[in-house]
N, C-alpha and C positions, 0 to 999 in steps of 0.2 A: 476678780481676784487673780493676782499673779501666780505663776506656778510655785514660786518660792513660798508665798504666803499660804497657798493651798496645802503645801507639805507641812508647814508649821502648824496649821490648824489640825491637820490629820494626826500629827504626833500627839496632840492633846487628847484627841478622841481615842487613840490607840492605848493611851496610858503608858507610853514609853517615849523618851526623847533620845534620839540617836547621837552617839558620840562621833561616829563616822557618817556624815551626811550622804556620802556617795552610796552607801548601802541602801538607804531608803529610796534614793533616786533611782537606783538600779531596780529595786523591787517594783517600782511604779512605772517602769519603762516597758511598754507593750511591745510584742514581737514585731508589730507593723512598723516600728521605728527603724528596724534593721536596714530596710531598703533605702532609707533616706539619710542614714547616719545619725549617730547620737553623741557626737563630740567625744568619742572614745569610750563612752559608757556602754556597758553590756546591757542586753535586754534581760528580762526577769526569768528566763527559762532555767538557768542553773540554780538560782535561789529557790525557784518553785520546787525543783527536785529535792533540795535539802529540806525545805519547809514541809513537804508532804511527809517525810520520815519523822521529823520532829513532832508534827501534829499527831501522827499515829501513836507515838510513844507517850505523849502527854495524855491523850484520851485513854490509852490502854491502862496506864497507871491509875488514872482517876476512876475509871470504871471498875477496875479490880478492887479498889478500896470502897467504892460506893455500893457495890452489889456483891457482898461476900458469899452469898449462897448461889450465885449464878454459875451455870456451867460454862465451859469454854465456848460452845456454840452460841449461847445467849450473849456472852460478852462480845464475840466477834460480830454478831448481828447488830448489836447496839453501836459498836464502833463504826461499822460500815454506814449505818444510818447517819451518824454524826459527821462523817467525812464525805457524805454524798455531795456532788457538785452543786445541786440546788440549794442545799443548806449553807454551803460555803459562800455561795453568791448572796444568800440572804444576810449572812453575817457581814459581808463586805458592804452591803447596802445599809445595814444598821450603822456601820462605822463611816459611811459616806466616802468610801475609798475612791469611787469614780471621780469625785471632784478634784483629786490630785493625780489621776492616772494620765500618763503621757502616751500619746499614740499619734499615728500619722493622720494628716487631714483626710486622706481617702478613707481610712478606717472610721474616723470620727463621723464622716458623712453617711456611713452606712449604719449608724447607731451603735458602733462598737463599744462606746463607753458604758452602755447598759447591758451588754451581752453577758449572760451567765458565765460563759467560758472565760472571758477576759477578767471578770471579777473574781472568779474562783482561783485563776492562776495568780492574780495579784495578791490575794489574801495569803495563799501558800508561800509566795515569794516574800511577803512581809514577815511571816513566821521565820523563814530561813534567815532573813536579814536581822531580825531581833536576836536570834541565836548567835549569829556571827558577831554581832556587835556587843554581846554581853556574855551570858553563860547559861547553863541548863536551868538552874533554879529561877533565873529571871525570865527566860523564855516560857517556862512552865507557868509561872504566875501571870504573865501577860496574856497567854492564850486562855487560861482559865477565866481570866477577867472578861474576855470577849464572850465566852460561852455562858458564863454564869452557872447556875445549877443545871445539871444535866437532865434531871427528870423532866422538867418542862420542855426542854429541847427535844426529848425523845417522844413526847406525846404526838401521836399521829404519824410518826416516822418509822417506828420499830415494827415493821410488818414484813412478812416474807415477800409480798409482791414488790415492795420497794427495795428489797435487798437480795437480789438473785445470787450475788457472790456469796453472801453469808449462808443462804439456804443450800447452795451447792456444796459449800465447805462442810456443812452439817451432815449431808448425805455421804460425803466421801470419807470423812474423818474416821468413823468406826472401822472401816475396812482397810484404809490405806494410810492412815496417819495424818498429821497436821501439815506436812510439807509436800504432799503428793501433787497438789494443783499448782500450776504455773500459768501465768498470762504473758504472752509475748507479742509485741507489735511486729506484724509481718509486712505492713505497708502503711505509708502515709502519703496522701495526695493533697494538692492544692497549695496556695501560697502560705507562708509562715503565719500570717494573721488569720487564715481561714482554713486550717488543716482539717482533714478527715482521716481518721485512723481505722485500720483493720487489725483486729487482735485475734489470736488463736489461744484457746484455753487447752492445756494439756494435762493429762492424768498420767503421772510417772513417765513423762516424755512423749506419750502418745496423744495426738490431737483428737479432741472429742467435740469441739465446737468452735465456731467463729462468730464474731460480731463486729459491727462498725459503728462509729459515732464521731461527733465533733471534738471529743476529748478522749484521752486514753481511758479514763475512768468509765465514761459512757460506753466505749467500745467493749471494755472488760465486762461490764454489766450485761450488755447485749449478748456477748459470747456465753456467759453463764446462763442467761435466760434461754438461749437456743438449746442448750443441753437439757435444762429442766422441762422444756416444752416438747421434747422429742422422746417418746417412750422407748425407742430402740436405743438411743444414746444413754438415756437415764438408766436403763437396765445394766449398763456397763459399770456403773459406779460401785456397786457392791458385788460385782461378778467374781472378783478375785478374792481368795481367802486372805485374811491378814497375814502379813509376813512377820513371823515372830522374831526374825533377826533384825528388824527395823525398830529402833528405840522409840519411834513415835507412833508405832502401830498399836492397836488394841487387840 
């Protein structure tokens, strides 16, 4: 199947046909193509950034409506489970995104078409592309169509062990508020198509843990896990009294 035909077939599976074809082409252009040139077409990294934000809002809204009795921590944990890289790669496989993914011959030779990181990035980029090509209601409807009912998706996923960021947020929130934790990329190594990221997690600006991984999300999860597994670091989470002057503190 030609690349053009593969993209046409993918649009049918996505449940959305693009008005601007260059957007879906960009969303399907793996970063490994950058070294070889893409005929003026950008890789999917910028669309991935946008798609990540759109996805979080779609799921936040849906979870808020679907679980009216759930507390903030429960909602955050469920959202984190639904945006986990392995699940995004699973969704990409269900949609057979790999069949239309463009990448360099070198990356293809190493099995890049089936790597979770490549599929996760492409799916988020497709979400960003749909949003750019249409509007918020359309993007929301398309993403919801891919996920289907959330309860079955959450089965077996919504556990503390699989959501260290959510678990860390739950421990921090009562003492420091909802905005106290930040995750910052402090280093990235390797070529564009095989990056490894190092992330620092900070509590009110003070570093409390680090983690590394093949994607930013994986590195963030590892950083949160490092804090949770270290008794000395974990004791810092509730060490400060809530600041009454902060609107998000309890």
